[in-house]
N, C-alpha and C positions, 0 to 999 in steps of 0.2 A: 504492499498499499505505499502511497507517496506521503512524504509527510506532510504536504498540505494537508488530507484528508483526514488524515491522524490528528489532527490540529483541530479541525472543525468538529469528527466525532467527537473529540475531548471536549470542546466549545459545548458543543450540542447537548454533550452528557449532563453538564454544569449547570447548563443551561433549563434544562428538564428539572435540576434538582437533584439528581442525582451526586452523592456525596459519600458517596462506600461503594465500594469495589470489591467484590474478590474472584479469582481467576485461577484459571492453571495453566504455566507457558502454551504458547500455542504462536503458530509465525504469520499469520497471513496477519493478521492486524497486529502484530508484536508490538508495534511503532507507540500505542496509545499505553503503554506497562508504563515509561520512563516519565511518560506528560502526566499521568494518573498522581506517581509517585511521587514528584515534583510538586505536586500543587497544591498548598495548605490546607486549600478548604476540601480537598479528599483525602480518605484512606482508602490505602490499597492493601488488601487481605491476600496472599498467597494460601494455596490451598492445596493439597496432597492425592483429593478427588474431588471429579465435578458432584458427586452427593454431598459432600463435606460443602463446598463451596454455598451450594442453596441451599445450605442448612444454618450456615452462619450467615448469609445475606437474610437468611429471614429472621435470624433474632436481631439483626441491626436492623431490619425492616420493624419490627412488635416493639424495639426499643427506640424507636423515634427519626429514624435514619431510612435515606429516600435509596435502595439500594437495586446495584445492578450485579448481574453474573457475567465473568467473559470467558468463552467457552469456545473449544473448535464445537464441528456437530454433534462428533461422536460422544461426548457430553452427554448430550440429552438422554440419548441412551444409557448412559452410565447414573446420571443424574433424576430418569426418572420418575424411582419412586418418591423424594423429598419433592420433585412438581405437586406430584398427585396427592401425596398427602397432607403436606406444609403448607404448599400454594393453591391449589385448587380447592383441597375439603377446610383449612382451615380460612383458607380466602385472604393470605398475604399478597400481596401487589410485586413483583418483581420482575427488571427490564433483562433478559436476555440478552446478551451482545453475544452471536454466533458469528463465528467464522466456518462459512458454507461453502461446501461443493457440493454440487447437487445433482450432479448422475454423470452416469455416463455419455449424455449428450455433451460438458462440459468440457471443452480441451483441456485445459488448465490440470484434469484430473491426472491421476495414474491411474490404474486397474482397480486399487484396493480401494482408493477414496472415492470413485467413480460408485462402486459396488457397496457401497457403506452411504454414502453418501443421499444415493435415492430411497434409503428409506426416512431420513431427515424430515420430510413434511409429511407420511405418514403416523407415522411416531406422536408428532406434534399433533396433529387430527386426532386422532386416538385418545390423547391424553387431554383433549378438549385444549388446547394452548391455540390460541389466537398469535399470530404471525406474520411479518412482513418480509420480503424475501427485495434486499437494495443492492442494485447492481452498477450508481451511479453515485456520484455524489452529490445530487439534481437534489437540491430542496434539503439535505440530508439535515440541517438540524431542525426544519419544520416536522421532518418525519421521526426523528429521536423525541422528541417534545409530546408528540401522536403516540408514539407507544408508549410512554410512559405515561399520559393522562389515559391511553386505555386500559393499562397494566392498573391506575387506581381504580378507575372509572369499575374496570370489570372483577376487581377484586382479586387479581392474581395474577400467573406469569404471562412477562407479552415474550414473544421473539424474534429480536431484528434477528434477520438472515441476511450476512454480508457477503455477495459473492462480485460476481465481474470485478470491476477495475479496484475493485477493496484486496482482490484475492493473489493482486497478480506483481 
């Protein structure tokens, strides 16, 4: 991802009220990590697994923070139990910032990621989690704000799937 997109994404998160981010290392959107880490208005917490990241972010939300979880799309599978029980059943709004490799049609994918990536959207739909796929930076800040507002309105997780120019 280009540095300008990373800066806009982090600014979009801040403008939308996000002040707490948990994450697992991931390569496609990794430029946001130092930007969040160096921002005194945001807390950045590394986690050992995506399930742990979701649980920590949910706890922060219940404690008054506005939280996001940053992961690659395989993290949706790993964290599905926490997303369902904490996010959906208990009604905890969380923004999921997901590096998305969409499937076999995505030319940037290796065979491994293509076969895994094609299941992301069906898993989100099966869990009842709304999502938005972002292929470019057009209206990025507005889309991030809309996603945070949706998570709060729906009282549950909302996933932003970053593909296209975000994953190059």
